[in-house]
N, C-alpha and C positions, 0 to 999 in steps of 0.2 A: 504493500499499499504506500502511496506517495505521502511523504511527511510535509504536511502543510503548516507546521507550527511556526516556521520562519520563511516569510515571503521576501520578495525584494523590497527595497525602501518604497514606501507608499506616500508620496506627496504629489501635488498637482497645482501648477500656477496658472494664473490668468491676470489680466489687467482690467481695472475699472478706472477709466481715465488714467490719471497719473498714479493711482494707487495699485500696488501689487498685492494680490490676494493668494495665499498658499493653503490648500486644503491638506490637513495632516491626519492620516488614519491612525486612530487611537486603538483600534482593535475590535473585537466582537465577542459575543457570548451566545450560547445556545442552550435551551433546556426544554422540558416538556411544556407544552402550552398550558398555562394556568387556567383552571376552571373560572369562568366569569371574567376572562381578561377584558373583554369589552362589556361594560356594565349594562349597556342597553341593547345588546344583540345576543343572540343565542351562540352557544359554543360551536353548534353546527354551521351557522352562518359565517362565523369567524374562520372556521377551518376551511370552508368553501373559498373564502376571499383570499386566504394565504395560498391555497392551491391554484387559484386563478392567476395569481401573481408569480407563479412559478416556484413556490417554496413549499417545504413539507407542511402538511395540513396539521400535524400534531406537535410541531415544534415552534417555539418562539426564538427567532434569531434576531439579535439586535446589534447593529453596528454603531460605531461612534467616530465622528469626525469633527475635529476642532479647526479653527482657522488661525492663521498667522497673517498679519497685514503690515505691509511697509508703507507708511504714510509719513510725510514731512520729516523724512530722515529718522523715523523711529520704528521700532518693531512692536506691534500690539498683538497680543494673543487673545483669542475670544474662546473661553472655556478651556479647561485643562484635563479633562478625562479623569480616569480612575487612578492613574499613576501606579503606585506600588500597592494599592489597596484592592485591586480587582483580581479576577482569575487569571491564569497564565496567558489566556488569548487576548488580554488587554494590556494597557501600559506601554503601547508602542509609540505613543505621540513624540516623546523625547528623542528617540532614535530616528524618527522621521523628520523632526525639526532639524536635527543635526545633518541629516542627509540633504536637506534643503538649504544647508549653509548657514544656519543660525544656531548659536550657542544660548543656553538659558541665561547667561549673564547680559546677553544683548537685548533681552526683552525688558521694555521700559514700562509697559502698561498691560495689565491683564484685566479684560472686561468679562465679568461673569454674567451669563444671561439669567441663571436662576440658581437657587441654592439647593440643588439636588446633588447627591454624592457623586454621580457619574460626571458631573461638571466642575466639582471643586476639589476633589481628593487629590488630584494632581498637583496642588499647590504645595505640598509638603511631603517629606519622606517619612518612612517608618521611624527613623532616628530623630524625627522632629525638625530636622533642618529644612530651610526653605529651598524649593527647587529653582525659583527664580529670584535670586537675592537682590536684584536691583529694581524690581518691578513694584509699581503702585498697583494695588488691587482695587478695582471698582466693582461694586455690588449693587443691585437694584434696592433701593430704600424700602420698599414695601415687602420685599422677601426678607430682608434683614430684620425688619420689625416683627414679622411673623415667626421665622425659624429661630431667632435669638430670644424670644420671650419665654421665660420659664413657665409662666402661668399657661400659656398655650402648650408647651411641652407636656406639662403635667396632665392636662385635659385631653391631650391627643390619644387617638386609638393606638393599640400597641403596634400595629404595622407602621405607623408613622414615627414612633419614638427613635427608631434607629437613625433617621435622618436628622432629627433634632440633635442627637448625639454627635453625628458625623460634623455637623455645622460647628459645634462647640470644640470638637477635637481639632478641626482645621484652623479655625479663626482665634483660638484662645491665645496663641502666641503672636498673632499677626495684627493686633488691633491698630497698632501705629502704622501699618501699611494699608489699611482699608480706608477707602472713601466711598460714601454712598452717592448714587446718582438717581435722578428722576427721569421719567419718560419725557421725550422731547429734548433732552439734554444732549449736547455734543460731548460725547465721552473721550473722543481722540479726534485729531484733524480729519474731518470728512466722514466720522462715524457718529451716528445719531441713534439714541435709544428710542424704541417704538414700543408702545403698549402691546403686550401679548399675554395678558393675565388669564387665569383659568386653570392651566396645568398647575401653577403655583400663583399666590396672590400678586407677586411682582415681576413675574417673567417678562423678559424684554427681548424683542427682536432687535437686530442692529442693521440700520440702513447705511450703506457705504456708498458715497457719491463723490464724483470727481470728474471735472471737465465735461459735464453734461451726461455722464453715464452713471447708471445706478444699479445696485443689486441689494438683496437683503439676506442676512443670515437670520432664519426664522426659528432657531432653536427647536423646542419640542412642541410646536403647534400641532404636529402629528407624531405618532411613533413612526413606523415605517410608512412613508407617503405612498409607496406602491399599493398599500391596502387602505390607509386612512384618508388619502386624498379621494379615492373612489367612493369611500363610505364617510363623508364629512360629518354625518350626525352621529357617529359612533364616538363614545368617550371610554376611557380605559380606567382600570383600577388605580392608576397613579395619578389621575387628575383630581385636584382638590375641589374645584368647582366645575363639574361636568358641563353646565349650561353654558357658563362663561367660555370654557374651552372650545365648545362647538362654535360659539358666536365669534370668538377670535379667529379660529381656523378659517372660517368662511370670509371674514373681513379681510384677512391677509391674503388668502388665495385669490379671492376676487380681485384685489389690488394687483397681485402679481400677474394675473391673467390680462387684466385691462391694460397695464403698462407694458406687457411682454418683458417683464423684468426677470433677470436671473435671480434665482433663489438658492440658498444653501440650506440643507437640513442637517440637523445633528445625527439623525438616525437613518438616513437614507444609505443605499449602497454606494460605496466609495467610487468617485471623489464627492458624491453626495451634492452634486450641483446640477441645475437645469432649469427648465421653465414649466410653467403651469398653463394648462388650457382648461376651460370650463366645458363641461359636457352636459347632457340633458339630466343626468342624475347626480353629478358630483363634479370632480376634477380628475385630470390625469397629470402626473408628473412625467416630463419628458427629459431625460438626462441630456445634458449638453454634450455636443460632440467633442470627443478628446482631441485637442489641437495643439 
């Protein structure tokens, strides 16, 4: 059997005006499809949707792709992956960042889209050292208010308590490096935070604009868009506000389709970037041609 544990370096570059964007594969994981993964669709319907997208009907496979952005002479990282805290098939982002010619010390700003573990754990190592020692860390203010609230942690269902703990573990030693941002704020030259709440209270998409060109990193407005763009009304067990999740997904996908704007998903097949078209029943994610 072929060993697929170590693939070739996985990074992919394109330009948005004068800004260079680099997709960085962080890895993947797969396990049995959880019962009730989509909270408002049957398990049978979910299995059929995964099979229709060419994936195993009984498995949940999730991929992770962060972005590095070269803008105004600086390197900005959008989300950090699981780092050393995930299974062996994850934690690939740093190697791919190096393969793309960037060392961790060169990263000046890290923009976190939302405070879920698979987006923040890569900020630090198991020995508690910082992975990106020179970077200011920007987090969405509404997510910080939610996940760092002790009363909310105490009242949370057991399934959510692990993420509250992860936020404290990651940020306990980084308080002086963290700055909170609001929606519509420019978080770096050419990068603006866009309201994308629902999956978490403060999740943000990041619009990247330069020289008349625009794209958007849409974070987790869907899990795998090959399924959840086609079924935009489905919410999953990880969504804190399912109604708002669906409204956000449709608003951003409508915008992307209307503007013919390139989008990058966190959980799409690598390099996780392409375009959206609206259909009679939902949307289709069309991967960008590799150029």
